[in-house]
PALUMVO-150074 format. One line per field, with one value per residue: chain; x negated, y negated, z negated of N, C-alpha, C in turn. Coordinates in nm, 3 decimals, decimal comma. Atoms other than C-alpha are relative to their C-alpha. Example, Ala and Ser with C-alpha at 12.3 -4.5 7.8 and 13.67 -1.06 7.14 Angstrom:
2
chain = A:A $
n_east = -0,089:0,082 $
n_north = 0,119:0,119 $
n_up = 0,000:0,006 $
ca_east = -1,230:-1,367 $
ca_north = 0,450:0,106 $
ca_up = -0,780:-0,714 $
c_east = -0,090:0,077 $
c_north = -0,120:-0,109 $
c_up = 0,000:-0,073 $
end
This chain:
247
chain = A:A:A:A:A:A:A:A:A:A:A:A:A:A:A:A:A:A:A:A:A:A:A:A:A:A:A:A:A:A:A:A:A:A:A:A:A:A:A:A:A:A:A:A:A:A:A:A:A:A:A:A:A:A:A:A:A:A:A:A:A:A:A:A:A:A:A:A:A:A:A:A:A:A:A:A:A:A:A:A:A:A:A:A:A:A:A:A:A:A:A:A:A:A:A:A:A:A:A:A:A:A:A:A:A:A:A:A:A:A:A:A:A:A:A:A:A:A:A:A:A:A:A:A:A:A:A:A:A:A:A:A:A:A:A:A:A:A:A:A:A:A:A:A:A:A:A:A:A:A:A:A:A:A:A:A:A:A:A:A:A:A:A:A:A:A:A:A:A:A:A:A:A:A:A:A:A:A:A:A:A:A:A:A:A:A:A:A:A:A:A:A:A:A:A:A:A:A:A:A:A:A:A:A:A:A:A:A:A:A:A:A:A:A:A:A:A:A:A:A:A:A:A:A:A:A:A:A:A:A:A:A:A:A:A:A:A:A:A:A:A:A:A:A:A:A:A $
n_east = 0,035:0,060:0,145:0,024:0,140:0,018:0,129:0,048:-0,057:0,083:0,004:-0,077:-0,140:-0,017:0,018:-0,122:-0,103:0,029:-0,035:-0,145:-0,059:0,034:-0,079:-0,135:0,002:0,032:0,137:0,057:0,137:0,065:0,093:0,088:0,126:0,098:-0,065:-0,028:0,035:-0,049:0,088:-0,014:0,002:-0,105:0,049:0,067:-0,090:0,069:-0,072:-0,032:-0,127:-0,103:-0,006:-0,066:-0,142:-0,069:-0,105:-0,043:-0,130:-0,001:0,128:-0,004:0,122:0,049:0,138:0,017:0,133:0,003:0,115:-0,035:-0,017:-0,132:-0,077:0,057:-0,040:-0,142:-0,012:0,040:-0,097:-0,126:0,018:0,010:-0,131:-0,084:0,042:-0,036:-0,144:-0,036:-0,133:-0,017:0,122:-0,032:0,114:-0,004:0,054:0,013:-0,092:0,062:0,088:-0,055:-0,009:0,129:0,098:0,125:0,038:-0,041:-0,145:-0,034:0,027:-0,106:-0,120:0,021:-0,022:-0,145:-0,060:0,038:-0,082:-0,137:-0,007:0,069:-0,089:-0,018:-0,083:0,091:-0,044:0,102:-0,025:0,094:0,007:0,089:0,133:0,005:0,072:0,142:0,069:0,008:0,101:0,131:0,037:0,031:0,125:0,109:0,007:0,038:0,144:0,055:-0,049:-0,121:-0,082:-0,070:-0,121:-0,065:-0,101:-0,140:-0,037:-0,070:0,017:-0,107:0,061:-0,085:0,067:0,021:-0,072:-0,139:0,000:0,021:-0,127:-0,089:0,050:-0,031:-0,143:-0,020:0,066:-0,085:-0,126:0,010:0,058:-0,095:0,041:0,050:-0,080:0,019:0,131:0,016:0,078:0,019:-0,112:0,012:0,080:0,077:0,115:0,124:0,065:-0,053:0,058:0,140:0,005:-0,034:0,117:0,104:-0,041:0,008:0,139:0,076:0,097:-0,026:0,040:-0,074:-0,077:-0,007:-0,081:0,070:-0,078:0,070:-0,050:-0,025:-0,133:-0,018:-0,025:-0,133:-0,100:-0,002:-0,056:-0,144:-0,062:-0,026:0,032:-0,087:-0,133:-0,075:-0,133:0,021:0,084:-0,050:0,100:-0,027:0,121:0,061:0,146:0,051:-0,011:0,107:0,128:0,004:0,028:0,123:0,111:0,122:-0,035 $
n_north = -0,139:-0,073:-0,016:-0,144:-0,045:-0,134:-0,061:-0,076:0,073:-0,008:-0,140:-0,044:0,033:0,131:0,106:0,011:0,054:0,143:0,068:0,001:0,092:0,138:0,032:0,030:0,129:-0,010:0,025:-0,130:-0,003:-0,129:-0,038:-0,115:0,016:0,090:0,107:0,120:0,040:-0,095:-0,117:-0,066:-0,145:-0,034:-0,096:0,079:0,103:0,124:0,127:0,030:-0,064:0,091:0,114:-0,045:-0,028:0,119:0,049:-0,104:-0,060:-0,142:-0,064:-0,121:-0,069:-0,091:-0,039:-0,138:-0,052:-0,146:-0,040:0,013:0,132:0,058:0,015:0,114:0,118:0,024:0,054:0,141:0,075:0,009:0,090:0,137:0,036:0,035:0,133:0,103:0,004:-0,050:-0,059:-0,119:-0,072:-0,096:-0,091:-0,100:-0,128:-0,104:-0,113:-0,122:0,019:-0,080:-0,140:-0,049:0,016:0,060:0,102:0,134:0,005:0,005:0,136:0,085:-0,024:0,067:0,143:0,017:-0,006:0,123:0,109:-0,023:0,027:0,127:0,105:0,093:-0,045:-0,078:-0,081:-0,093:-0,063:-0,104:-0,026:-0,108:0,046:0,086:-0,048:0,036:-0,097:-0,126:0,017:0,007:-0,137:-0,078:0,052:-0,060:-0,143:-0,022:0,017:-0,135:-0,067:-0,072:0,086:-0,086:0,056:-0,084:-0,079:0,005:0,123:0,098:0,139:0,088:0,133:0,115:0,121:0,089:0,126:-0,020:0,006:0,141:0,070:-0,038:0,064:0,143:0,012:-0,026:0,104:0,118:-0,046:-0,024:-0,129:-0,106:-0,130:-0,093:0,007:-0,119:-0,019:0,021:-0,103:0,016:-0,051:-0,142:-0,094:-0,073:-0,074:0,077:-0,044:0,079:0,134:-0,011:-0,009:0,133:0,086:-0,041:0,045:0,146:0,044:-0,068:-0,092:-0,144:-0,068:-0,119:0,025:-0,123:0,011:-0,067:-0,015:0,049:-0,049:0,101:0,057:0,116:-0,050:-0,061:0,107:0,062:-0,097:-0,006:0,126:0,088:0,138:0,037:0,054:-0,023:0,061:0,145:0,020:0,129:0,063:-0,006:-0,017:-0,133:-0,004:0,024:0,143:0,064:-0,027:0,065:0,144:0,028:0,043:-0,079:-0,134 $
n_up = -0,028:0,112:0,009:0,010:0,001:-0,056:0,036:-0,115:-0,113:-0,121:-0,041:-0,116:0,023:0,061:-0,100:-0,079:0,089:0,013:-0,125:-0,015:0,097:-0,040:-0,119:0,048:0,068:0,142:0,043:0,035:0,049:-0,026:0,104:-0,027:0,076:-0,060:-0,076:0,077:0,137:0,100:-0,004:0,129:0,007:0,095:0,101:0,105:0,052:0,035:-0,016:-0,141:-0,031:0,052:-0,091:-0,122:0,024:0,050:-0,089:-0,093:0,032:-0,040:-0,033:-0,082:0,043:-0,105:0,028:0,048:-0,026:0,020:0,083:0,141:0,060:-0,026:0,124:0,071:-0,076:0,026:0,135:-0,003:-0,079:0,075:0,114:-0,051:-0,055:0,116:0,050:-0,098:-0,018:-0,133:0,006:-0,084:-0,036:-0,107:-0,014:-0,106:0,045:-0,102:0,012:0,050:0,116:0,110:-0,043:-0,048:0,108:-0,048:0,096:-0,043:0,011:0,142:0,043:-0,054:0,079:0,128:-0,022:-0,009:0,134:0,071:-0,053:0,045:0,143:0,025:0,045:-0,110:-0,110:-0,084:-0,113:-0,049:-0,129:-0,041:-0,144:-0,041:-0,038:-0,118:-0,118:0,011:0,084:-0,074:-0,104:0,064:0,040:-0,120:-0,057:0,076:-0,028:-0,140:-0,019:-0,018:-0,122:0,037:0,083:0,095:0,057:0,102:-0,070:0,040:0,069:-0,084:0,039:-0,048:0,007:-0,029:-0,046:0,115:-0,020:0,041:0,146:0,035:-0,018:0,111:0,121:-0,007:0,031:0,143:0,080:0,014:0,057:0,144:0,038:-0,035:0,052:-0,102:-0,123:-0,083:-0,063:-0,144:-0,067:-0,143:-0,080:-0,031:0,079:-0,101:0,049:-0,009:-0,123:-0,113:0,012:-0,041:-0,146:-0,052:0,020:-0,095:-0,133:-0,009:0,006:-0,104:0,059:-0,008:0,122:0,040:0,122:0,080:0,121:0,109:0,124:0,118:0,127:0,102:0,014:-0,086:-0,135:-0,006:0,003:-0,132:-0,095:0,025:-0,041:0,113:-0,037:-0,111:0,029:-0,125:0,008:-0,012:-0,119:-0,048:-0,086:-0,144:-0,079:0,006:0,006:-0,136:-0,029:0,076:-0,066:-0,132:0,007:0,073:-0,086:0,011:0,045 $
ca_east = -8,764:-8,903:-9,265:-9,392:-9,724:-9,837:-10,103:-10,327:-10,216:-10,506:-10,447:-10,275:-9,929:-9,974:-10,095:-9,780:-9,554:-9,726:-9,686:-9,319:-9,238:-9,424:-9,245:-8,920:-9,031:-9,140:-9,446:-9,669:-9,982:-10,222:-10,397:-10,694:-11,041:-11,219:-10,962:-10,961:-10,800:-10,649:-10,945:-10,862:-10,956:-10,637:-10,831:-11,010:-10,729:-10,832:-10,732:-10,743:-10,448:-10,242:-10,332:-10,218:-9,882:-9,801:-9,468:-9,421:-9,068:-9,136:-9,438:-9,475:-9,722:-9,900:-10,249:-10,365:-10,690:-10,706:-11,036:-10,858:-10,765:-10,404:-10,257:-10,496:-10,421:-10,047:-10,089:-10,269:-10,019:-9,714:-9,853:-9,939:-9,600:-9,427:-9,631:-9,547:-9,175:-9,169:-8,814:-8,876:-9,157:-9,132:-9,356:-9,433:-9,485:-9,508:-9,247:-9,333:-9,518:-9,288:-9,323:-9,683:-9,948:-10,217:-10,416:-10,344:-9,973:-9,961:-10,118:-9,861:-9,582:-9,732:-9,732:-9,366:-9,282:-9,477:-9,282:-8,948:-9,027:-9,179:-8,870:-8,899:-8,650:-8,788:-8,751:-8,940:-8,949:-9,110:-9,225:-9,379:-9,738:-9,823:-9,927:-10,255:-10,341:-10,262:-10,474:-10,760:-10,755:-10,749:-11,028:-11,247:-11,160:-11,220:-11,586:-11,648:-11,625:-11,353:-11,064:-10,950:-10,598:-10,413:-10,197:-9,822:-9,818:-9,554:-9,563:-9,328:-9,540:-9,381:-9,474:-9,624:-9,460:-9,117:-9,202:-9,326:-8,994:-8,804:-9,030:-8,980:-8,602:-8,621:-8,851:-8,587:-8,302:-8,219:-8,401:-8,244:-8,425:-8,517:-8,396:-8,355:-8,678:-8,810:-8,921:-9,058:-8,833:-8,961:-9,068:-9,346:-9,618:-9,959:-10,080:-9,848:-9,975:-10,334:-10,266:-10,099:-10,406:-10,644:-10,442:-10,430:-10,803:-10,911:-11,091:-11,119:-11,128:-11,036:-10,760:-10,777:-10,511:-10,673:-10,468:-10,557:-10,501:-10,363:-10,053:-10,113:-10,135:-9,822:-9,633:-9,736:-9,652:-9,308:-9,250:-9,263:-9,390:-9,107:-8,776:-8,585:-8,255:-8,405:-8,559:-8,488:-8,811:-8,800:-9,159:-9,314:-9,675:-9,724:-9,598:-9,837:-10,130:-10,037:-10,070:-10,389:-10,670:-10,986:-10,820 $
ca_north = -13,690:-13,426:-13,422:-13,068:-12,907:-12,606:-12,389:-12,216:-12,484:-12,428:-12,052:-11,853:-11,902:-12,215:-12,421:-12,343:-12,412:-12,748:-12,840:-12,749:-12,944:-13,253:-13,234:-13,243:-13,565:-13,438:-13,555:-13,251:-13,212:-12,934:-12,760:-12,536:-12,485:-12,711:-12,956:-13,306:-13,491:-13,185:-12,948:-12,705:-12,346:-12,214:-11,942:-12,216:-12,471:-12,796:-13,164:-13,179:-12,939:-13,173:-13,459:-13,258:-13,178:-13,527:-13,631:-13,302:-13,163:-12,827:-12,596:-12,341:-12,088:-11,929:-11,898:-11,540:-11,348:-10,970:-10,966:-11,060:-11,353:-11,402:-11,348:-11,595:-11,844:-11,803:-11,866:-12,193:-12,301:-12,223:-12,404:-12,712:-12,703:-12,703:-13,003:-13,188:-13,112:-12,928:-12,822:-12,539:-12,283:-12,084:-11,779:-11,561:-11,195:-10,863:-10,598:-10,288:-10,445:-10,248:-9,921:-9,893:-9,829:-10,046:-10,278:-10,590:-10,507:-10,449:-10,791:-10,954:-10,788:-10,917:-11,269:-11,231:-11,138:-11,434:-11,668:-11,511:-11,556:-11,903:-12,100:-12,291:-12,283:-12,016:-11,837:-11,527:-11,413:-11,083:-11,023:-10,730:-10,753:-11,022:-10,943:-11,119:-10,871:-10,566:-10,703:-10,779:-10,423:-10,273:-10,503:-10,373:-10,009:-10,050:-10,135:-9,762:-9,544:-9,352:-9,544:-9,362:-9,416:-9,298:-9,017:-9,063:-9,419:-9,651:-10,031:-10,323:-10,631:-10,975:-11,303:-11,538:-11,844:-11,694:-11,649:-12,009:-12,133:-11,939:-12,070:-12,427:-12,373:-12,230:-12,510:-12,776:-12,565:-12,510:-12,230:-11,899:-11,625:-11,317:-11,371:-11,101:-10,958:-11,040:-10,753:-10,746:-10,647:-10,290:-10,005:-9,839:-9,583:-9,730:-9,526:-9,713:-10,045:-9,927:-9,835:-10,173:-10,345:-10,142:-10,218:-10,590:-10,614:-10,388:-10,143:-9,769:-9,578:-9,230:-9,264:-9,006:-8,964:-8,876:-8,729:-8,894:-8,815:-9,008:-9,186:-9,500:-9,311:-9,113:-9,435:-9,594:-9,278:-9,274:-9,631:-9,803:-10,117:-10,134:-10,321:-10,157:-10,295:-10,648:-10,632:-11,002:-11,089:-11,153:-11,161:-10,824:-10,718:-10,713:-11,070:-11,176:-11,009:-11,163:-11,519:-11,477:-11,681:-11,487:-11,150 $
ca_up = -10,769:-11,005:-11,123:-11,078:-11,166:-10,964:-11,127:-10,877:-10,635:-10,395:-10,364:-10,091:-10,242:-10,452:-10,157:-9,959:-10,257:-10,304:-9,938:-9,940:-10,255:-10,133:-9,798:-9,996:-10,166:-10,507:-10,695:-10,723:-10,934:-10,832:-11,117:-11,042:-11,183:-10,935:-10,795:-10,940:-11,102:-11,271:-11,277:-11,558:-11,629:-11,789:-11,964:-12,161:-12,200:-12,365:-12,355:-11,974:-11,965:-12,185:-11,952:-11,649:-11,811:-11,937:-11,785:-11,599:-11,586:-11,415:-11,396:-11,116:-11,247:-10,949:-11,101:-11,156:-11,173:-11,114:-11,304:-11,626:-11,846:-11,734:-12,080:-12,241:-11,963:-12,020:-12,392:-12,325:-12,060:-12,276:-12,580:-12,373:-12,197:-12,536:-12,649:-12,328:-12,347:-12,011:-11,930:-11,683:-11,648:-11,324:-11,286:-10,984:-11,070:-10,884:-10,814:-11,016:-11,307:-11,538:-11,344:-11,224:-11,494:-11,336:-11,561:-11,356:-11,342:-11,716:-11,768:-11,539:-11,737:-12,061:-11,914:-11,821:-12,178:-12,317:-12,091:-12,182:-12,552:-12,515:-12,613:-12,285:-12,001:-11,769:-11,438:-11,321:-10,958:-10,862:-10,505:-10,324:-10,200:-9,945:-9,589:-9,669:-9,942:-9,728:-9,444:-9,683:-9,821:-9,473:-9,356:-9,637:-9,569:-9,195:-9,250:-9,257:-8,942:-9,127:-9,279:-9,597:-9,726:-10,038:-9,905:-9,912:-10,044:-9,893:-9,898:-9,835:-9,760:-9,741:-9,575:-9,834:-9,676:-9,743:-10,109:-10,120:-9,986:-10,252:-10,529:-10,410:-10,424:-10,775:-10,894:-10,839:-10,977:-11,345:-11,530:-11,422:-11,616:-11,415:-11,058:-10,790:-10,653:-10,306:-10,086:-9,735:-9,444:-9,411:-9,637:-9,440:-9,485:-9,555:-9,259:-9,021:-9,157:-9,105:-8,743:-8,686:-8,829:-8,610:-8,296:-8,373:-8,441:-8,155:-8,381:-8,344:-8,669:-8,778:-9,038:-9,316:-9,585:-9,916:-10,205:-10,534:-10,900:-11,194:-11,317:-11,115:-10,787:-10,869:-10,947:-10,619:-10,428:-10,592:-10,475:-10,813:-10,639:-10,385:-10,374:-10,086:-10,213:-10,190:-9,842:-9,788:-9,606:-9,232:-9,109:-9,023:-9,067:-8,689:-8,662:-8,936:-8,758:-8,422:-8,547:-8,750:-8,593:-8,517:-8,552 $
c_east = -0,076:-0,152:-0,030:-0,149:-0,006:-0,136:-0,044:0,044:-0,085:-0,007:0,092:0,147:0,017:-0,014:0,127:0,116:-0,018:0,041:0,150:0,065:-0,031:0,079:0,143:0,005:-0,034:-0,145:-0,058:-0,145:-0,055:-0,101:-0,078:-0,134:-0,090:0,061:0,035:0,122:0,043:-0,078:-0,002:-0,012:0,102:-0,045:-0,068:0,093:-0,073:0,081:0,038:0,133:0,116:0,016:0,076:0,150:0,078:0,102:0,052:0,132:0,003:-0,142:0,028:-0,132:-0,039:-0,141:-0,005:-0,139:-0,002:-0,115:0,026:0,016:0,137:0,080:-0,051:0,039:0,146:0,021:-0,033:0,104:0,131:-0,012:-0,005:0,134:0,097:-0,034:0,047:0,151:0,044:0,134:0,014:-0,137:0,038:-0,124:0,022:-0,070:0,008:0,103:-0,078:-0,087:0,047:0,006:-0,134:-0,106:-0,138:-0,033:0,048:0,152:0,043:-0,024:0,107:0,129:-0,011:0,020:0,149:0,063:-0,034:0,088:0,145:0,018:-0,055:0,089:0,023:0,109:-0,089:0,071:-0,116:0,049:-0,107:0,006:-0,088:-0,130:0,005:-0,071:-0,149:-0,078:-0,017:-0,108:-0,140:-0,048:-0,041:-0,129:-0,120:-0,017:-0,052:-0,148:-0,070:0,051:0,127:0,078:0,082:0,120:0,054:0,119:0,139:0,046:0,072:-0,033:0,110:-0,050:0,096:-0,084:-0,008:0,077:0,146:0,013:-0,018:0,128:0,095:-0,045:0,032:0,148:0,025:-0,057:0,089:0,140:-0,015:-0,066:0,104:-0,035:-0,061:0,094:-0,024:-0,138:0,004:-0,087:-0,014:0,109:0,000:-0,078:-0,068:-0,110:-0,124:-0,076:0,050:-0,053:-0,146:-0,012:0,037:-0,120:-0,110:0,035:-0,020:-0,143:-0,090:-0,106:0,044:-0,056:0,083:0,069:0,019:0,081:-0,061:0,092:-0,083:0,066:0,036:0,139:0,025:0,030:0,139:0,109:0,009:0,063:0,152:0,072:0,033:-0,023:0,091:0,132:0,087:0,138:-0,008:-0,094:0,044:-0,099:0,034:-0,125:-0,062:-0,152:-0,060:0,007:-0,106:-0,135:-0,013:-0,037:-0,125:-0,109:-0,120:0,026:-0,112 $
c_north = 0,061:-0,003:0,145:0,027:0,143:0,052:0,090:-0,064:-0,005:0,142:0,029:-0,040:-0,143:-0,114:-0,021:-0,054:-0,152:-0,078:-0,013:-0,102:-0,146:-0,042:-0,036:-0,126:0,002:-0,040:0,131:-0,019:0,142:0,026:0,124:-0,029:-0,109:-0,119:-0,116:-0,072:0,098:0,131:0,063:0,150:0,039:0,097:-0,072:-0,104:-0,130:-0,125:-0,031:0,064:-0,086:-0,121:0,038:0,015:-0,122:-0,049:0,102:0,061:0,151:0,046:0,123:0,071:0,107:0,053:0,141:0,048:0,151:0,048:-0,022:-0,144:-0,061:-0,022:-0,119:-0,131:-0,036:-0,059:-0,148:-0,084:-0,018:-0,098:-0,145:-0,046:-0,036:-0,141:-0,111:-0,011:0,042:0,073:0,132:0,057:0,113:0,083:0,097:0,127:0,101:0,109:0,123:-0,017:0,080:0,149:0,061:-0,025:-0,040:-0,116:-0,139:-0,017:-0,011:-0,140:-0,097:0,018:-0,068:-0,151:-0,029:-0,006:-0,123:-0,116:0,013:-0,038:-0,136:-0,106:-0,108:0,053:0,072:0,071:0,090:0,061:0,105:0,020:0,120:-0,061:-0,081:0,070:-0,024:0,103:0,133:-0,009:-0,004:0,139:0,081:-0,048:0,061:0,148:0,028:-0,027:0,134:0,059:0,080:-0,086:0,089:-0,071:0,091:0,073:-0,022:-0,125:-0,094:-0,142:-0,083:-0,145:-0,110:-0,119:-0,101:-0,131:0,012:-0,005:-0,145:-0,081:0,030:-0,064:-0,149:-0,023:0,016:-0,111:-0,121:0,038:0,018:0,134:0,112:0,135:0,086:-0,003:0,123:0,004:-0,038:0,111:-0,031:0,070:0,150:0,075:0,093:0,082:-0,088:0,038:-0,081:-0,143:0,000:0,005:-0,133:-0,094:0,033:-0,045:-0,150:-0,050:0,070:0,094:0,144:0,065:0,127:-0,031:0,133:-0,027:0,085:0,011:-0,045:0,058:-0,118:-0,059:-0,117:0,043:0,059:-0,106:-0,072:0,093:0,010:-0,130:-0,094:-0,147:-0,054:-0,058:0,017:-0,063:-0,152:-0,029:-0,127:-0,071:0,019:0,034:0,138:-0,009:-0,025:-0,147:-0,080:0,018:-0,076:-0,146:-0,033:-0,046:0,089:0,141:0,100 $
c_up = -0,119:0,007:-0,033:0,001:0,051:-0,044:0,114:0,130:0,124:0,053:0,117:-0,012:-0,050:0,098:0,082:-0,083:-0,013:0,124:0,016:-0,094:0,037:0,123:-0,038:-0,086:-0,146:-0,026:-0,052:-0,045:0,022:-0,110:0,045:-0,067:0,056:0,073:-0,091:0,058:-0,108:0,009:-0,139:0,020:-0,107:-0,107:-0,116:-0,062:-0,025:0,031:0,145:0,041:-0,051:0,091:0,127:-0,018:-0,047:0,102:0,099:-0,048:0,027:0,030:0,085:-0,022:0,103:-0,030:-0,057:0,037:-0,027:-0,088:-0,149:-0,044:0,018:-0,128:-0,081:0,068:-0,026:-0,139:-0,003:0,074:-0,078:-0,116:0,047:0,056:-0,112:-0,050:0,093:0,021:0,140:-0,010:0,072:0,035:0,094:0,029:0,114:-0,050:0,115:-0,024:-0,049:-0,121:-0,122:0,033:0,040:-0,107:0,051:-0,091:0,037:-0,012:-0,146:-0,056:0,050:-0,079:-0,137:0,013:0,012:-0,139:-0,083:0,044:-0,048:-0,148:-0,038:-0,064:0,104:0,094:0,102:0,114:0,038:0,131:0,024:0,151:0,027:0,051:0,130:0,116:-0,012:-0,080:0,073:0,108:-0,059:-0,042:0,122:0,066:-0,072:0,031:0,140:0,027:0,022:0,131:-0,024:-0,097:-0,095:-0,060:-0,110:0,062:-0,057:-0,068:0,099:-0,045:0,065:0,000:0,047:0,042:-0,114:0,015:-0,041:-0,152:-0,046:0,012:-0,116:-0,131:-0,002:-0,030:-0,150:-0,087:-0,023:-0,048:-0,151:-0,029:0,016:-0,058:0,110:0,121:0,085:0,066:0,148:0,057:0,148:0,079:0,021:-0,107:0,100:-0,067:0,013:0,127:0,119:-0,004:0,044:0,151:0,065:-0,011:0,102:0,142:0,015:0,003:0,103:-0,051:0,021:-0,125:-0,018:-0,133:-0,073:-0,126:-0,110:-0,122:-0,120:-0,126:-0,091:0,004:0,094:0,143:0,012:0,001:0,133:0,103:-0,016:0,036:-0,113:0,030:0,111:-0,050:0,125:0,000:0,012:0,117:0,072:0,092:0,146:0,081:-0,019:-0,006:0,137:0,037:-0,075:0,070:0,131:-0,007:-0,082:0,095:-0,021:-0,045:0,020 $
end
């Protein structure tokens, strides 16, 4: 079986990818900042990264940090993967990184380009936002008696476990370049998602749609982060909310 390294292997997505690959009989190494024996901060690199990659055939790159450092981390990972003779670098990205002028998205696009130009065999999968992220945003907004939303912004959240299954399939296949995007099953208004969240959590909040300014808002409002033609996800936001413990 293949030896696979999963960066960010303790995160929301990486943990599920790791579980799936191990269930299929593959040897999986988990790389994260605090998990031994492969505790590595990709932003710093170093000899421990070379140790983690020794004998690895495929890397699934799930590690990411919205606070910055993804490009530097990718540089370290690519250089070490070259030294180790890794045959396949698989990266998870976000739908809209080439259409939405948001700093984090621009960084993700820069990482994609680094991987494409790395000289390694590569695959890039873009997915829409996970249910977990949408719920986290709404949980934060619902702390106020009034729940403010960006007016007119749609969304297409997807179940993270479905993305993990697709990544596990791609990890054991040959490098495929840019593969079709994965979108959630429904394009919905953010307001409808907010009301679903409030119903599921038993909260009462006034929902207020707030018009915003700027290129990023306009891009989100125009649906730059959506993939309606790739609505391949099955699990809905309501189904996600229904099975969350301690809702």
